[in-house]
N, C-alpha and C positions, 0 to 999 in steps of 0.2 A: 391506254396510249399504247402501252408494248405489244398487248395483245391485239389491238386493230392493226399495227405496222404487221408483226408477224404474221397474221391472217392473210393479209395483202401480198407479204411475199410469197407465202405457201402457195397463195391463190394465181399468181404470175408464173410461179416455178411449174406447178402441175398443167397451166395452160400450155406453157411452153412445151412440156412433155407431150401432151396430147396432138400440138401442132407438128412435131418433130417426128412422131409416130413411135414414141418410145413405149417401154412395156411397163406393166405395173410395179416389177422388181426393182428395175432401175428407178423409176422416179421415185419409188417408196425409201430407196437408198438416198438419194439426194435430199428429200425431204426429213430424213432421220438427221443426215449432218447439219442441217439448219436448226434443227431442235435441238441439237445439242449444244450447237453454237449461241442458241439464244438462251438456254438455261444459265449461262454466264452471268447473263444481265437482267434476267427477271425471275420472280419468285416462283415457287411449287404450284401455286393456284394458277398464273399465267402460263406456265409450262404445261400444265394438264389441258387448259383450254386449248392452246395451239396444237397439242396431239391430237385431240378430237376433231380439230378443225382440217388438220392434214389428212385424217383418215376419210372425212366428208369430202375434200377434194379429190383426194384419191378414187373413191367410189365414184365421184359424179364424172371424172374423166376416163377411169382406165376400168372400171368393174362394168361387163355387161349386165344390162344394158346400157351403152354409153349416153352420156349427159342427164343420166336420172339417179336418183338416189336409191333405186332398187338392186338387188343383188339376186342375177339368177344361179349363179354357179358357187356349190357350195366350198369350193376349192378358193373361191375369193373371198369368201366369208372369213375361211380360216386364216388367209395371208394377211387380211384387213385386220382381223382380232390379234394376230401375232406381231404385226407392226404396232398396232395400239399399245399390246403389252410390253413390247420392246421398248417404243418411245417413252411409256411412264416411268419403265425401272429405272431407263438411261437419264432421262430429267431429274427423277427423285435423288439419284445418286449424284448427280452432277451437282443440284441445287443444296445439297448437304455438304459438298465439298466447297462450293462458294461459302455457305453460311459459317463452314469450321473457319476458311482461309480468313473471313471479316471478322471473327471473334479472335483468331491468332493475332490479326493485325493490330486490334484494338488492346488486346493485351500486351501486346509489345511496345505500343505508345504509352500504357498506363505504366509498364516496367521502365521505361526511360524517364517517365515524369517522375515515378518514385526512385528511381536511381539519384535523378538531378535533386529532389527534393532532400533524400537522405544526405548527398553529398552537401548542399548548404546548411543541414541542421547540425551536421556533425563539425562544421566549420565552425560554429558558434562556439563563443567561450561560456562557461558556466554562467558568467555574470550578464550575457546578452540575451539569456532565454526566458526573456519574459514572456509571458502568453500571447498579449497582443502581436507580439514579433513572429512567434510560431506560428499562431493563426493566420498571419497575413501570409507568410511563405506559403502556408497549404493554399488559400484562395487563389495566389498568384500563380502558383506551377501548375493548378489543376482548372484555372479559369472558373473557379467557383463562384456563385452569386453571393454567399455568405458562408462563415462557418462560427459556430457557437460551443462552447467549452462550459460545462458546469460542474466544479470540483468541489466533493461533499467535506474536506476536510475544513477548508475555509468558507465553505458555502457562499462561494462568489461565482458569478457568470462572467465570462468575456466573450463578446461577439464583434466580428468585423465583417465588412460587407455591407450592402443594403437588402435585406431579405424582403422577399414580397409577401410572405406569410409571418405567422406566429412561430419563427424556428428556436427563440429563445423559452418559450412555454412549452414547447414539445421536445426540447432538449432535457428541460427539468422533469416532464412527466416521464420520459423514455428512463431516467435515473430512479424515478419514483416506483415505477412498473418492473426495474431491472430486467427490461427486454428490450432486444434490437428492433427499429419500427423503419418501414419503407413505405414512403407513400409516394406511387408512382403520379399521380394525376398533379400534386404539388411539386414535385420532383424533392422530396424532402425525404434524407435520411438520419436516423440516430441510432448511434453506436454505443452500448454501456462499456467502459474501461473497468477491468477487473484485474487485479491483484491476488494471487492464491486463491481465486474462487470468490473474493469479495468484490462488490460493486464499488468504485471509487469515485466514479464521475461518469460524465456522458458527454459524447461529441455529437455535435448536430452539423449536418451540412444540407445546404440548398444548391442543386446542383443546376449546370446549364442547361437550355433546351435543346441546343443542337447534336447532344452526344449522348451516349450512356456513360454510366459512373459505378465504380464499385467502392463504398466507403470502408470496408473492411482492412485492408492493407494501411489507408491512412491513420485509422483508430489504433491500429497496432504501432506505427511511428509515434504518435502522440504520447501512448502510453510510456515507448522506451524513454522518449524526452523526458516526461513527469517525473521519470524514476532517475534519471541523469540530474534533473535539476534537484530532487531532495534528496540523492545521496550526495551530492554536493553541498548543499545546505546544512545536512546533519554533519558531515565532515568538517565544514568550517566551524560548527558550534561546538564540535568536540574539540577542535583544536584551542578555541577560545575557552572553551571551560576548562581543559587542561591547562592553559596559560594562566587563567586566573587562580585556579586551585593552587599551581607551584608558587604564585606569589602569596597567595593566602598562608599556605606551609612556611615560606620562608618567614611572614610577617609573625605568625605564631610562634615559630623558633625564637625570632630576635626578642619578642615579647615576653616571653616564658623566661629567657636567659638573664632578661634585664630587669625583671621583678624579683628571681629570685636571691639576687643580692640585699636589697633593702628590707626584704622579709626577715633575711637571716639578721640582719643588723637591728630591726626591731624588736625581735624574740631575744636577742642578745641584751638589748637596752632594758627590755621588761625583766628579763632574770636578774639583771644587775639592780633595779630597782626593789625587786623583793629582797634582795639579798642584802640592801643596802639598810633595811629596817626601819624603825622610826615610823612606819606608816599606820594609817587608821583602817579601820575596817573597811571603809568605803574606798579608800584608795586600793587597798589589795583587790577588793570586788573589780575596779577598774583594771588593775594590771592582770587579773584572770581572766577580763573580758578580752583585753588586748591579745593575749597569749593564745586564747582558744580562736579568736578569729584569725589571727596571723596564721596558726597552724592551718586552720581549714583554706584559707587563701593559698598556702604554700600547697596543700593536696592538687586545689584546682591548677595552679601553674605546671605541676607535676605531668597531671594528665593533659593539659595543652600540649608540654611537651612530647607525652608519650603519643599523642594523637599525630603531631606531626611527623614523627619518626616513623608511625605507622605506615604513611603514604608513601614513604619512600623505600621502606624494606619490607622483608618478609615479617609475618608476626611470628615471632619467638617466645612463647610463654615462659613464665618462670612458676612452673610447677610447685604448688605447696598443699598441705592441708587446707580446705575453705569449709567453712559451716556457711553454706548457701543461703538458709534462713537469715541467720544473723545479718549476712552481708546485704541481703536485699533489703531488710530493714533499715539499716545504715544508708543505704544509697537513697532509699525513698525519702529518709529525715532531710537529707540534704537536697533533695529534688522539690519539696514542698516548700522552700523559702524561694527559689527559682521561680517555680510555676504556682503561684498562691493564688490562681483564679481557676486552679482545677483541685478537683478531690483526689488525692493520690492514696490508696488504698492497698493493705498487703492483706490477703484473705485468701479463703477457700485452702487453709492449711490443714494438711493431711498427716496427722500425728509429726507436727514441727520436732519433738523431740526424739522420734526415732530416725529423724534424715540423716544418713551416713555424710560423713565429711567426704569432700570431691576434692580430687587432684586438679588444680588449676591456678592460674594467676589471677589473683583477686584485683588487682589494678584493671588488667583487660576485662576480665568479667563484669566489672563496673561500667567500664567505658562501652561494651556490648549491649548491658542493660540499660544504662543510661541514654542510650542514642533510641532505643526503643520507646522508652518515658519520654524522651523530649519529642519524637516525631507525632508519639499518641496525643502530647498536648497542642502541639502546633497544627494538628489536621483535625482537632476535634473543639466543638463550640466551648467558649468559655464557661464555667461554672459544671460541665459535666465532670464524671468520675473516669479516672484510670485505675483499674485494678490490674494487681500484679500477685499471680499465685504459682504455687509449684504442686508438684505431684511426682510421686516416687515410683519408678516401675523397677520389673526386676534388674534389669542392666542399666537404667539410664535415670536421670532427672529432668523434668521439664519444668521449665519456666517460661509461664504465657503472661502477656501483656494485653489486657484486653481495653478498647477505647470506642468511643461513639463517633465511629468515623466509617467512611466505607470507600472501597477502592474498585474503579469500575473493572468489569470483566475483562476487557481489551487492554488492561494496564498491567495486569497482576503477573504476567509472565516476565516483565521488564522492571519490576520497582528494585531490584537487587543489581541492576547493571550501573555499570559505573557512570556517574554524571546525570542519570536519568531522573526526572522529575515529572510528576503527574500534569497532566492539561490543566487540573482545576487549581494546582498550586503554584503555576509558574509565576502568574501575576500576582498572587494573595499571598505567599508566603515566603519568607527569605528562606535561602539554603542554597546547597552545591549539589544535593543529588550523592553524596559520598557516605552519609550515615549508615544506610542499611548495608551498602559494601562493606563498610568497616565492621560490622556488627557479625556479617555473616562469615569474613576472613577470621575473626577473632574466633567464633564458633566452630569453624572448621579447623584451626589451629590447634583447638583442645579437643579433637576427634568426635565433636558433635556435629550440629546442624541448626538452622536458621530458616524458618519456612513461615508462610504466610497461611495458618491453618485455616481460618474462615474470613469471609468479608460479608457482610450483608446490610442493608441500609440501617440496621440497628447498630451493628456493632464488627469491628474488624478485630482477629486475635493473631498476634505473632508468637510463635514458639519456637524457644530455644532450649536444643536437648543436649545434656553432658552424661558422659559416660561416668558411672560409680567409680568405676576402676581406671584409671589411665591404661590405654591399650596400645 
């Protein structure tokens, strides 16, 4: 339509120039102005057609022989060729300027929408950042037909709007393939959401028919909001865990102190019975049992107090010469009663008689090893074995605890973090996520280390190292 109207205008102008006896140069200049003006409204193809039409009209009315499409003078051929070249160049540049202006205007409109969307998103409190609400804001601000979000961690899909095509399935497929996708025919775009190079989900858009759409900025905004929500949830969980642990510590402290007094009374009474005399052999055996079990309960109570204090204070060992092999044997003896459904073994002893004494706090060292044994029993199947072994190196002693358990690779860097619990154990095993943190702090206070040496589907091995001599 634009080409036909432009051709008609050029025809009228050249005819008027012919009627008023204008020459080729003047009429060519007028036609060039018309072509430049029309390039603001038509595309490059239409502008090219109009340039050719203008040359035809100029040849017909002004190049001898007049009123024919033949050209007899070579100078006129050169003039017409120059006109065509100039008009094509100018219209090409003008259409590019117009296209750049349209792109700039679209980008400006998109930036305004993004700014408006960002303002609305940031105005939401963390408690209001449910995914359906976020996606609804995306859809409304950008007038989208539908928006879909797939999250890998929860394996859930949220979709708002009324998609014409299989947007949900395409979003999941985009996440599985790990690549961004654009379908201009169905007007669907899928963008993978990535954190530190790892794909954590996918966002799918079904955009409107009347305008272009660039989804990359929206995907970036959604990723930012997801991180904000996750950070808030993590902070909330950390605060709750801290409060719960603080309460647990106070209860342990109060309980341990409350139990200490009756235990002392029981021991005193048992000693009094022994000294009273006139007891039969069976009665003396009963008194021995009471004294032994009460002493063991007193030791456990002392350990509870020590754990409670460890959570509030810096670990300050009371160093003394410790026989590591003997200490491990006694700890395993006590733990066998607690975890009767596991086989606790002290094995792979490498010349136990030649082991040097280690400068350590025996109570703290028992706490650290006990935490590793307890974790090994809690996170392995009943009936499986837990092996504790030692090995002597030139400058240190290594204590290893091996169990039939497995720690996923993506969790290994966090298992020593305070309050952290693995995904598989959160709902299946009781705990606070403090055991490994306490054990690591004890090892470091002794100048040693605690590390996960290995973890395979067959077994996991934790290793405590202690210096042979205090550094």
